N, C-alpha and C positions, 0 to 999 in steps of 0.2 A: 357488378351483380352482387347484389345483399343477397345473403344465404339466409332463410329463415324470416329475413323482416326488409322492411319498405326503408328505414331510417336505424341510425343509432341514436343512443341516446343520450348525446351532445350533438346535432343536429338542427334539430326543429327551433324555430323563431316563429316570429310573429307571421310572416310572410307563408307560414306551412299553415295560417287558422283555417280551417273548415275541411281540412286533408281527411281522408282517412289513412289510419296510416298501421303500420302492423311494429312493435317492439319486443326486441327478446333481453334477458338480462339475471341479476340478480336483485330478488325483493330484499333490497338493503334491510327498508326500516316500514313501519305501519304505525300510524297515527289516528286511532278510532275516537270519533267524533259522532255520538248517537249511535241508534241500533243498526243504520242503513248508510252511515257518512262514513268516510276513511279517507285519509292522503296516503299515499304508499310511493317511496320512491325507489324506483328503478336504475341501476345498474348496472351498465356493462364494460366495457375494455375502454371505451371512450368517454364514456361523461355519467350523469343522471338527469332524469326526466320525471317531472311528476304526474304521478295517475290519481284523478280522483273519484273515489266510487262513491256512488249517488244512489243504487237501486240496491233493494233485495239480493234479487242475480246475482252481483258482482261481488257483494259481502258477502254471499253463501259461497262461490267461490275463491274467495283467500281466507275465510274464518281460521280454519285448522291447518294454515301452511305458515312453516315455519320460516324465520326470517332466515336469509341466504341460499333458499330454494330459488331456484331456475325458471322462470314463466316466462308466458309469452303474453302479450296483449296487444289487442286489437281495437282500436277505437276512434274517434276523430280529435282533431289537435282545437285546442277553442284558447282565446287569450285568459290570462289570468287575471282577475280582479286585486289581487295582494300579490304584487311580484317583487321578485329577488334578486336584485341587481347583484347580487354576489355569484350567481349561477348564471350560467351559458344559456341555461336553457331557461333562466326564471322570469320570462316574461310569456309563456305557454304553459298549458297541461294535457293532459290527454284524457278525456274520458269513455273508460271501455267499455264496448261491447261483450266484446267476449275474452275470458282468463283460463289460459293453459297451463297447468302444472310441467315444465318439462322435466326438472329434477329435482325432486324433493328431496331437501336437509330432514333429515332424520333424527334428529337432537334439537330438544325444546331449546336447550343453550348450547354457547361457542366457547372456547377457550378463552377468547379475548373478543373484546368488540373491535371490529374490523377497522374502522375508521381510529380504533386509538391503538393499534397493535404494537405499534414502537413504546408503548408504554408498558407494554406486557414483559413479563420474565424471560429471558433470553431462548431457557431451556423449553418453553412454551412454544415460541416462537419458532424455533428452530424444529420441533417435533413435528407442529401443523403450519409447516412455511407457505404449505398450497392457500393457507388460509390469510396468511399474511401479506403473503404476494397481493390479495385481493384488495389490501388497501392502498389507494391510489398515490400515496408518497412513497410506499414501498415498491411498486411499479414502477414509477417514474423513474427510479435510480435505473430499472433494468433498460428501460425505453433509452436512457441518456447511455448505458452503456453501449447498447447495439447502434445508437448513432453514431457516437465515438470510434469505435471499432471499424464503420464505414467510412466516416471519415478521413481515419488514417488511412486505412487501405485503398479508398482514391488517390491521396495526396503521396503515397509510396508510387502507386504506380505510373504517376503525372512523371514523377523523378526519373522512370527508366527501370524499376526495381522491379522481378517478376516474381511474383511469389509462388514458392515452391514449400510442400510441405514432406516434413523427415519420418524418418521411423519412429514408432512409440517403443517398440519392441529392442531394445538392443543391446549393448553389452557395458558391464558396469564398467566405472569408470570415476577416478578421484577427481570431485568436482566440489569439494568442501563440507558436501553436507551426505545425509545417509542418503543410500538408494531404497527406493523399491524394490525388489525382487519377485520377479515371476518366473516359477519352476516349468524348466521346458520339459513335458510329458515325454517325447522321443527322445531325450536326452537325459537319463537317469544322473542325478547328484551334479547336473548344469543349471546355471538359472539366467532369464533375458534381467536389464533391468530398466524400468523406466524414464527416459533421461529424464536426468535434471536439469537439462540445456540442451540444443539440437546445437552443441558448441562445435563439435568436432566434424558432424555432418555440413554447418553453414560452412568451415574451413574446407572441408573436401570441395564443395560445389566452387568455390575459388580455386581451386587446383584442376577441376573440371574444366575451365574455361566461362563459367558464367560469369557478370561482371557485376552483377545486383542483385543481391537475394533479398527477400524477406517473408516474413511469416507471422501470422498470431499465432503463436506457438506454444502450445500446452506444454508446461512442464511441470515435474515430479520429483518434491524432496519430503523426507520423514524427519521433518522439524517441527518447533514447538510453534505456536501461534502467539500471535501479538497484536497493538491495534491496526499495523500496518501490513501484517504476514498471516496469512492462510495457512493451515497447516494442508500437507497434503498435495495440492495442487494450486497452480496459478496459469497467469497466462503473458504472456509477456511479447511486444512487439520488434520480432528478434531481427537483424539485418547486418549484413556484410557486402565489404565494398573491395572489389580487385584493384590492384593498382594505384591505393588510396592511401593517405595520412589522416593523424587526427584531426589536422584542420578541415579535412574534405568529411569526416562523420560530423562535427561539430556542425557543419554549415549545412548537412543536412536535415539535423533534428531541430535546430536554427529555423528551418524553414519552414519546417513542418508542424512544429509544436505550438508556436502563438500562434496562428489562424483558431487552431482548432480550440486553446485556452480562450481565444477569445471571443469567439461563437458559444461554448457550451459551460464555460465556468460558471461560479456562481459569483465571484468578483469580474469587475471590468478594466481592473488595473493590473497589467503585465510586462514582466522584464521583456525588453526589446533584444535584437540581435546586434553583436555579438554579445552574448552572455557572461559574465562576469567569470575570469578563471582567477583560482586560489588553489594555491601550491597545499599539498596534504600537510606537511610538515606547519605550514603558517597557518592552515587553517585549524590544526588543534590547539597552536600556540594562543591564537586571539580570538575563537569561538568554543573551544572545548571539545569540539566534536568535525567530523568528517563528511557530516551533513549539517552546515550552520544553516540556521535560521536567519537568514536576512531582512526580515520584518524587522527584528530586532536591532534597538540602535546601541545597545551594551557590548562590552569586551571584557575579554577575558587579561587580568596584566598579572606579571610576576612580581611576586615581592618578595623572593627567596632570600636574597641578599639582605635584604630591608629589616628584615624580620629577627634576622640570623641570630641568634644568643637571647632571645626575648626571655627566655625561663619557661613559657609554655609548652609544656616536652610533645604535645600531638602535633606541633606545627616546626618545634625546633630542629633545625636540620633536615628538613623536609623539601621538598618542592612546594611552594606556598602559592598560589594563583588567587586574584581577587578583583571580585566584581563590584563597580562600583555604581550607585545610583546615585544621584544629586540631590533629588527633590522625592525621596520616597515616602509616601506618607502610610506605610502598614505599621499598625497596633502590633504590639509586643504579643498578642498571643496569633496573629497571622504569620509574624515572623517564625515564631517558634514552631507553628504545622509547617508551613513552606519548608525550612529545615529539616524538618520528621521528613517530610515525602521525599525531599532530597537524597535523606538517608535511606529510604527505604530503596527508593529507585537503584543505587550506586552503592551502597553497602559499605556507606565511607560517610562518618559523620560532618557535616560544615558547620562554619562559626561565622559570627559576625560580629560587628562596633558601628558607635556612630558616631560622628564629629557633631555635637550639639550645637545647640544656636549659640551658645555660651565662646566655642571653640575647643572646647576642651571634648577627647576621646571620651566614649560613653556606650554602657550597656555589653552585653557578650562578653567578650574575651580583651575588653579595651584596658583593663586594668593591669596585663599583663606588657602594653604595650606602648607604656608613658616611656619609656626609653629614645624609641624612634618615631615617636610621635611627628616631630618635623620634618622627619625623612618621609613618610607617609602622606602627610601632608601634602609635601611637594611634589612627591612621585606621581599620587594618583588626582593630583589637583583638587585636594577637596576642600569643600564650602560647607559652613554651616547647616545641618539639617541633612548632610551626604550619609549615606546608607553602604557599608562596605560588606559584601558576604564573602567568606574566606573558605578556599577547598587547599586541602593537605595532604603529603600522601608520596607515595612514589610516582614520579613521574607521569605516568599514563593514567593514574587513579585520581591526583591531584588534577589531570585536563578533565578528564570523563566529569566530576564532582563540579569543576567549576563552569561546564558547558550543562550541565543540570540545572545548576544553580540561576546560570544566565539565562535560560530558556522559562524560568518558574519566576524569576523576577521581573524580565521583559513582559510577563502576560500578567503578572499580578501588580506593578507598579502603570499607573496611568498615563500615557503618553508616550511608551517605550518600544509600543509594539505597533504596526500600521498593518493591522489583523485583513484586512478587507483587500488582500491581494495577491498576486502569484509573484514571488521572487526566485529568481533560478542563478545559477550557476554554474559551473565545472569545478570539481573538484580533479589538482593534475597531480604529477610528480608522483605517486604514490613509491611506498619502500615495495623493493623487489621480494626480497627475504625479512625475515622475524625470525627471533626464539623464541619456540613455542614452548607454552605456561608448562604442558604436562610433560613433555617430553626434553627439555632445556637443548635441544638440539635447532641446529638452524633450518628453516623449513619457508616454501611460498607464503608471501604474506596474502596475497587473493588469487589472483588466478594463475597458472602456471603457465601459460599458453602464450601470456605478452612478451613483446619483444623489451629486452633489458636497453636502458637508456644506456647510447654507449655501442649498443652490438657486442660482437666478439672479445673486443679489445678489453672491453671493461670486465668481464668476466675473468678473461687470465689475469689482467691486474689483481682481481683478488685471489685469483689460485695460486700467483704469487706472491702475494703478502704484501703487497705495493696499497690497497684499500681496503677498508674495512667491507664484507661483504652485505652490512647493515646499511651500506652508505650508497648501495643501489639501487637506483630507482629504476620503476618499470614505464615504460610505454602506456598508460593503463591509466585510467579517467571515470568518474561520477560524475552523472545529471543529477543535481539537486534541487528540490523545490520544494521551500517553505516547512523546510527540516526534515522531509521526506525523501530519502534516496530514491529517486527514479528508476536507476538505471546505472549497470557497470558495464564498461568497453574496455578495448585496447587496442594499440597496432599489434598485429600477431607476431606470433613468431615460427617464420615461416622457413628458417635454413635449419635443416638437421643437424650441421655441426654445431649450429648456437643452443639448439634445441638441448643437444646430449650435455654441452659444458652447463647448460642453465642445470640440468637434472643433478649432473655429477656435484654442485655445490650442495645437495641435500641430502648426497648419499645413495642417489640413482644413480648406475651404471648405464653403459649404451644397451648392451643388453633387456632394461628394467623399459627404456624407454621402448626397445620395440614390441617387448610384452605387451604394454598397457596400451600403446598406442600407434596398434602395427598399421591399420590404414592409414592412420596420419604421414607418420614416420616414411613407409612407404611412398605416399605420394609425393611429400616434399621431395623425395630423392628425384622423383622426376622432372623436376623443373616446377617450382609453386611461384605467382608472384603476391609480391607486398600485398596482406591485405589487412585492414582493419573495421571492426563493425562493432555492435553496441547492441543493448536490448532491455528498453523502457517497459517498466511492467504495466500492463494493460490495466488491472487493479487498482495499481494505487493512481495510476493519472484519474480513474473514474473518481475513485473516491476523492482526489484533490479535489476535480471540479463538483460534486456533488456537493461538496464542504461539508464529508462526513469524517467522522474521526474513528470508523472502525470500518475496516475492511469489508467484513463479513455483510455492511449494510449493500452492498452494489454486487454482491455475488449470486446470480441466483439460488443454488440452490448449496448455502454454505455448509463446512463442517463446525463444530462447538471448538474450544479450544486444546480439547482431548483426543483431536482426530476423529472425532465421530460423526454419523450421519444418524441426527434420533431419527429423521423421517425415515430412513430407509432399511434402519437398524445396520448399521455396519461402523466398523468389520464386526461381521458375524462369522458363527463357526460353520463348516461344512460335514458335508456326510463321509463316512469312514471310507465309502468306495471310491469318493474324489480325491482323498488324501492317498489313497492304495493305489490309483492310477499314476497319481506323478510319485509317487516312489519316496512319499514323505511320512515320517513319525514324529508323533507331537511329544514330546517330553518336558514333565511339569505339569502344572495344576493349572488347571482351565479356568478365567473369569464364567462368575455366573452371569 
């Protein structure tokens, strides 16, 4: 049944010529030819149809109607004399006998042209998102998102997973980011927290006897925006499996994701199962990143010993990484810009040199490297015309800088990046602990709920001083596609004794664990199954499938980078009465 219409604006064809029809939609454009002749483009959710005005009465009906008003058109379908093969309805047009305005646009001008809204300033697009979404190119991303989520849901249920929703109002928990807090009116001075992830709840479901759980879960984190992260809230395919190993989790996603990427992806080439597995330390050494873009064939090589004592202070005595492009054709100006971009992104200045056609080192820092030319040529396999990007600093900084340099060189130098494909990999063997930059103390590197590789015995060895705590790995893994981290997961620490010992390593005792994670600790004491899970980001999956570089392009109503909803005016001030009910007093100056 069609409400208020007989057909959509993408439905009529030559076979419908002669039919009396009724269409509804937005008046996208009007092109007037003479006093009583005009072409109107009518657009609805499904497409567009041309309406031809040929009478004084019909011209009068649209003369004072602004574009983007909604109208109803009744008339007869006829064959177009001048057909448009690029338009699905391009062989027909409708000659109206009645036009009715349903919803008048009261503005003579729009904030931007609808079909070119993606060229508009982002602030305007977010403020008038309801207009931006009328653009078919923007709308199609939201349709894609709906289709992908439906496909994920069907695939998970086919594999025996139950969709179970978990609470939105919960307790604050150390998950690695800032919580959004919600004051509890009936409990003055206390707060709920919006979940950063359903981590504890899904593990509790495993202890409750549910074998396979999933949900398209909303998650809330008070963190800054970036290209692949939306501030405030995001959605993930949250899943957990009881009596499962890392390989079991891998097998599910390697079965679920490739068909979805094949069906809905912008590119038609993707990794097939099993996905490549790369240890975290190897990824950092070889690619300078724990989310490597494997579409790029360049690698990072350590030349620290080779250039030691070269006399160039910024690299002498540092960890030094090199990225070699054997056939780089970049001009000096392009090299300088690329290096400047790397420095902006990493806060660390990269360097470079070349092996010229005569076989001599030239450009950049070449004059400092004459004494080690032979060793560099041999180690790096340099040939005339080769370009070498150089990153130096403490180990992590040198690796990160080299990784960014690798990505930018891969994209800029022809033949080194097969862009139109999806390359998946698993990053495994993450460090369990790290030294905190601010605290200088031992901290969890990622997820505190991960099982340490080797279990309790490994932790006891560290406690006895037999091994370095920084050498302990976690049974944790990331799924990466095209340089984008899609998800993190882990085999969970389901043993209370191992959990307490893991937290003792970072200075938290048994009472701290009981206080911070009372439900999980107590549940595990009643017998918990080994379990493992993961949570791929739905927003990031759709972003990759749509071929977009910004995650805001695939979210219906995104916030800006400052976590503001410009359309709704959030965050906003509230009435004093509301604050009084919540026992909240504001201290400080209010923003205008």
